[in-house]
N, C-alpha and C positions, 0 to 999 in steps of 0.2 A: 505492499498500499504505498501512493504518498501523499504527502500534506505540506507543502510547506514552512519552514521555520516552527514546524509545530512536531510534541511528542504525540508516537502515537503508541498506544496500548492494546497488548493482545493478549489470549490468556489459549495457552495449549495451541499459541503460531494457530489458530481461526478468527480469520480476518473480520471480525462480527461487526454486521450498522455503519458496512461501506455499500456502498453505490453501485461500487463494479468489482471486480477478482479474477486475478491469472489464478489459474490450474487449469495443473496439468493432468491430460485426458485420463491418466491410471489413475484420477481420483476423484471423477465423477458420474455417476451414477444413472442413469436415463430411465426414468417410471414414467412416462408417456403422461398423458392429459389429462387423467380418468378424474386422480384423486384430486381433488381440491389442496388449493396450496400452503392453505394454512393448517393442512393435515398433515400434510409432508413436511411441512419442514420439525414435524416431532419426531419422526426418522432418525435426526441427524446425530441425536445424543438422548442422552437423559432419558425419553423411553423407551429406546432400543436398548440401551445398559439393563435395565432392569430385563426384561424384557427376555431377553439372550441370556441373561442372568440366569435366567431361570429353567429356556428351555434348549443350552445349548453350551453354559459352564455345569448347572447343578443335574443338565437331564433327571430334572421332578418328574417320576415315575406318578401315575397312574396312581390312585388311592392312598397318594400319602400324603402326611403330613408335612406344615413348610410354619415358619415364624420367621417374622419379618421387624425387623427390628430400624423402626424411623420410613412414617408414611408420609414421606411426601414425594413428588415426584418419576424418583428410580425405585422409594420403595414403594408404589403401588404400581408401579410399572411391573415386578418382580410378582405382586399378587395379580394380575394378568397375567402375564406369561405360567403362573403356576395353576388359574386356572385354565388357560387353553391348556393342558399340560394333563389335567386332569386329580390335583391335591382335591383330596375329600376335606381336611380342616385346613385352611391357612389361616393363624394366630398373627396379628399386626400390634404389636408395640409402641407408642407415642402418649410422647407427657401435654400432646392434646387430643380431651376426649371427643371434638369434632368431627375426630379424623376418623372413626366407624362408621358414622354414616354413609362418609363418603368412602373410605375402604370397600364398603360393601359393593359399591357398583363393580365396584371392581375382582371380586369377588372373596373378600375377607371374611370369613363365616365365625370370627375372632378377636375380642380385642382385650391388651390389657396397658393400661393407666399406669406406668412406674412409683406414682407419685401414692398410689394406693393402695399398691403393697407393703405396708407397714411392716410385716412380722414373717416375710418370705422377702426372697428375694425373685424375680423376675424368672431367672433361668431352674428355678426350683416350682412358682408356677406351671412354670411350662412344662417341665418334667411330671409334675403333676396329672395334670390338664392332657400330657400324650404317654402315659404309662409307659416314660423310661426316659424320651424327649424326641424332640422333634425330629425327621429327615432328614431334613432342609432346613439350617436355621441362614441369615442374607442379614450381614451389617451395611445401615445403609445411610449415615451420619457421619462417622473420621472422626470417633474414637476410641480408643486402646480401649475405654474398658469397656466395653459397647459390645466388642470385639469378643475382649474376654469371656461374656455374658453370653452372647451369641455361640458362641466354643462351645460353654459350659451347657447350653439348652440345648445341645445336639442328643442324641442316641449313642445309649453308647456301641463299642462296637463297629459302625455302622454308619453315624453322624458326619452330614459334607456341613462346614459351612463354612459362606461361601463372603469373601470382603471386599466391598462396591467403595465402602469410604474411603478417600483417603484422612489420615489422622494427622487433624487441624493443627496437632502440638507438637505433631514431631516424635509424639510417644510412644516406645517400644512397644511393642505386643512382645507378650511372656506367657507363656502355655505351658502347660504340662508334660511333656513329652514322650512318660507312659502312655497319659491318651491318648497316641500318638500309635507308637507301638500295639494298642489295641482294636485300633481301627480305627478312629476318628480323625477325617482330613481336614485340611482348611485350605479354600484357592483364592488365588488371587481375580480381581473380574475386573478387564478392561473393552469399555463400549460393548460387551454384551457375548466377548467372547465369537463376534457376528465379521463375516466376508462383505465387506460392502453390497459390493458388483454381483454377489449371490440371492444375498439373504434379502436387504431390500429390498427388491421389487418382489420376493416370497410377501416381507409385511404390506407389503402396498394391494397385491393378490386377498390377503389374508382381510387386509380392513373393509376393500371393494365388495370382498362377500359376507358384511356384515357380521367376519368371528370375530377380528377384533376391535376390541371397543379401543380410540382413541379422540374422539369430540368429548369424555368426559375428562379430558387431560386438561383442557382450553377453558378456564376461569376467567380470566381475561383479558382485554386488545384494544391498544390504545396504536392512535397518530404516534411516528417516532419525535412529534415536538415533547410527547409524555413520558420521553422515556426512562425519564427519574423520578415519576407517580411509577414506571413496570419495578424497579428497584424498590420502589418502596414499598412492596407491593409482595417483593419478593425478602423482605427484609424482614418483615411483620406477617411474615407467613401465613397470609391469605390470600394468595395464587397457589397455583399447581403451574401450570404454566401459561404465561401472558406472549397474547401473540402481539409482536408494533409491528404495525405494517407504516415502510420504508415513503411509500407514496400513497400515503392511505388519504 
C-alpha cells in the first residue's frame, strides 16, 4: 500500500481498509457472483477459522461432546462447525450471559458462566456434565489460564484440545506431560487448517445450499466514515461481525 508521508499500519500483513490492493494470483480465490459480498467477506478469517477448527483440525465426530471457551465470532464459528459435524452436545463457556441465546443459533446446547461457578472450576463442571470430560475442547480467547482449563476439561485418554486464541500476554502454557502420555492431545489452529483455494469455494456452496449459517454473524453494518464506531462496538463486546462498506 502507498500513502505519501503517512505511516501505514497493518495486521498480519493484510492490507485492510484499502480501496485497492495488489495481490499475487496464488492468493486469490474465485467464488462466483452468487454469494452476496457481505457474506463472502466473512470467509476471509474468523468465521472460517472457527469452522475449520471443528471440521478440519479437530475432525469432530458425530455424537461427540464439545466445549468452547469464548463465544465471540470465532467461538461461535466453532459451534457452527461442530453442529455441521453432528456433535450431540456443544457447551459454550463465556462470562456474558447474553451469549447463550445467541449461541443457540449456532448449535450451542449448554452454557456455563464462569462467574457463577463459585464452588467448582469450569473444568470440574464440564467433566461432571459430560461424564468424564468433553471429547473436544476449544480455547478461543487467548489466555494461558483458559487454555489450561480447556485441557483439563477434555476427556481422559482421548480428549483433544484445540488452541485458536493467541496468548495476549505472552504467558507460556504449562500442562502435565503425564496427561499427554495417557492420550490427551493439544493442537494449534491457524485459519482453521483450511486450504483457501479448495475449501473456501466449498463453504460458499454450503452457504448457498443453506447448510452453513453466515447471516447470524453479521450484527452491524456501517459506512467507512463510521469505522471508529465499528471498533467501539468491537471493544464493547456488542457485535460479532460488523460489515464496513467503503463505498456505502
